[in-house]
N, C-alpha and C positions, 0 to 999 in steps of 0.2 A: 641351102646354105647354113641356115640356121640350126639345123640339126646335126652340124658339125662338130656341135662341143661335147653333143652326147660321146661321139665318137673320139674326141681329144679325153674325155673321162675316160674311157676305158685305157686307150693308150698308157695317159700316164698314170692311172691304177699298176698297171702291167708296169710299167718303168720304175715304179719306185719300188713295188716288191721283188723286183731284178737288186736292188741297190743296196735295202733292206738286208735281202738273203746274202748280196755279197757283204756288208756290214757283219752281219753274223758268222760269216767264215772267218774274214778276216781283220775284223774289227777297224778303228780307224775314227776320228771322232769328224774326218770331211765327211762321211759315206753316213754319217747319223746326218748329220747338217741337211745335205742335198736330199736323203730320204722325206724330213721334215719339210723342205721348199718343194719338192716334187709333192706331199701331200695335202700342203697352201695351193699350190697349180690344179689339182684335181679339183678341192674343193672350189677354186672359181669356177673352173669348168662347169662343173656339176651344177654349182647356182643356176650358171648362166642357161643350162637345158632345163631346169626348172623353170625359168623366168621364159621360156619358150614357150610352155603351154599357159602360162598364168604368171600374176603379179602377187608377190608375197613380202612385205616389206623386210624379214630376216632374212629372205634367200637375198635382197638386194643388198642389206649391208654386210653379210658373209662373202656376197662376189667382190665389194668393195676392198673389206679389208684383207680377203687375202688373196685377189687377183691386183689390186691396184696396188697395194701396201709391202705385202709380205713375203710373196712370194720370191722375186727377185733379190731381196735382202737375203734371205736364209739359203736362196741359192749359192751367193754370193759368199756366204759366209763360210760354206764349206768348203768353198776356194778357198777360201784367205787362210783357213785353218793347214789344208793341203797344205799351203805354197811358203806361210811367214813361220820361219824356224824361230824368232828370238822368244825365249822362253816368256811365255806368261801372257804374250801379248794376243795372242787368236784366243785364250781362253774370256781374256777378260774385255775383247771386243763382244765375244758371246755373249756373256753377260750382259753388255751392256745395250744390244740388240734384242737380250728376252724383255729385259723391262722396259726399253722404248715399244717391244709387240705389244703388249699387256698393256699399257697406257692406249696404244691405237686401237687396241682393241675394244677399251671403257668407252674411247670417244664412239668409235663409228658407230658401235652395239645400244650406246643409246643417244645418236642423231637423230634427230627428227625426219620424222620420213609422211610426205603429202599422201596418204595413202587415196584421196578422195583426185588424186592427178591422174590423167588420162595416160594411160599406158598400152605403147603399141605395141601386137608381139609380133606383128610384122617387121620391127624395128631391132638392132641390138640395144642393148641396156646400155651399150656405150654410148650410146646416141641421145639418149633422154635422162642418167642418173642426174644431171645438175641441176633438173627441173626438178625431182621428186623428194631426193634428200639432200636435207643441209649440210653443208660441209662449213666447219670450222674456220677458222683460220690456222688453228693447230694443226688441226688433220690434214689441212690443204700442206701446211708443211713437211710435216711429217710425209707425205707421199712423194711429195721430192726428193727430200733427204733419203728417205728407205730405198725409192730407186736407182738414184744416181749411186748411192752407197753399192745397193748388188748389183749394179752393171756394169760399174769398175771392176768388183771383184770377180765377177763370174768371165767374163767378155774379156777384162784386160787379162784376167789369170790362167785363161785358156789357150787366150794369145802369147802371152810371155812362155808358157810350159809348149808350146808348138816351136818358138822360135828357140829355145832349147835342145828340143830335140833335130831342129833343122841342122843350127851348128854346129853340131856334134855328128851329125849324120847317122843317126842312132833312131830304132823306132818311127819307122816310119808311118806304121799302125796308129800311136799314139798321138802323131803329130797332127796325123789326119783325123782322128777322134775329136782332138781340142780346137781343130779348127771348125769344123760340125758345130760343137757344143757349142763354141763363138757366134757361129752362123744363129745356130736355133734360139738362143737366147736373144739375139737382138733381133727376130723376127717378132715378138711382141711388142715389145717397144716402138717399133714402125708405127704400131697400130695407130697410136696416137697422129701422128704427120698424117695417116692414108685420111684418119676419121675425118680433120679440119679440112681436108681436099674433096669431101663427099664420097669418101667410100664406105661408108660404114660396117659393111658386110666384111671388110679385111678385118677386124677384129676375131670374128668365127676362124677363118682361114689362116690368119696370122698362129694363133696358139696351136692350132693342128698342126700345118709343117712345122712351127718353132721344136713341140715338145717328141716329135717324129727324129727332126734333125738332131736333138739332143741324146733322142734314145740310140740313136745309130750309129752317133759320135762316142758314149758311156760305152757300147757293146766294141766299138775298134779299138778303143781307149785300155780296157780292161781285156783285149781276147789273148789267149795265150800261145806264148810264143818258144818258136824251135829253141833247143840247146844251144844250137850255135849262134843263134839272136843272143841268148839272153849272156852267153860269154863274150859276146860283143859290145853288150852294156857296161859286162863289167870292166873289161879293158878300159872302154870310151873313160867308165868314170873313175 
């Protein structure tokens, strides 16, 4: 089960490359921000993979910073850029997120880590980090706020887009794609509840299932459409 994080890293890398390629071809700040979010996602699963083989303080800090704090926020910010039309709002929120992310990085990368603490390679890092890494009140607060903001942005935005497509009865692939993206984004968020229920290994599986669902959703939402369907969209819009 622990080695799933390696597969998750590979899938996330492929996903991120696909997003950056689309950004290069079509532009769109939302694609750039999604790509950044996926890089954070991949760094989180990569650091988990490293921690499967042995403990390293930097790997623990990178896992917490990218996986527990920044991934959801930057993915959600991409959706905010896609949906918020009011001039200047999305850009301002992105600048704020960047500054908060820098602060989060400074706090986490300087957080005390008890290297002498016993690290069990047979348990996921999510079940042990509280006993190894010291988290200040600002770190805990930023973790909560960043995850709430990111989850609301990504999941809420995907569901809202799906509703719009359903209401107009157009772009069924995009509607399904957005539903899959929302479902995938929720999977890692469920890991905390599963951890509290004693299912610690769910972290690795949820990350893998989550990124696969989001990738499939992205492919569905960005698939080329027949000319007839494109004309229908123009008429509906």
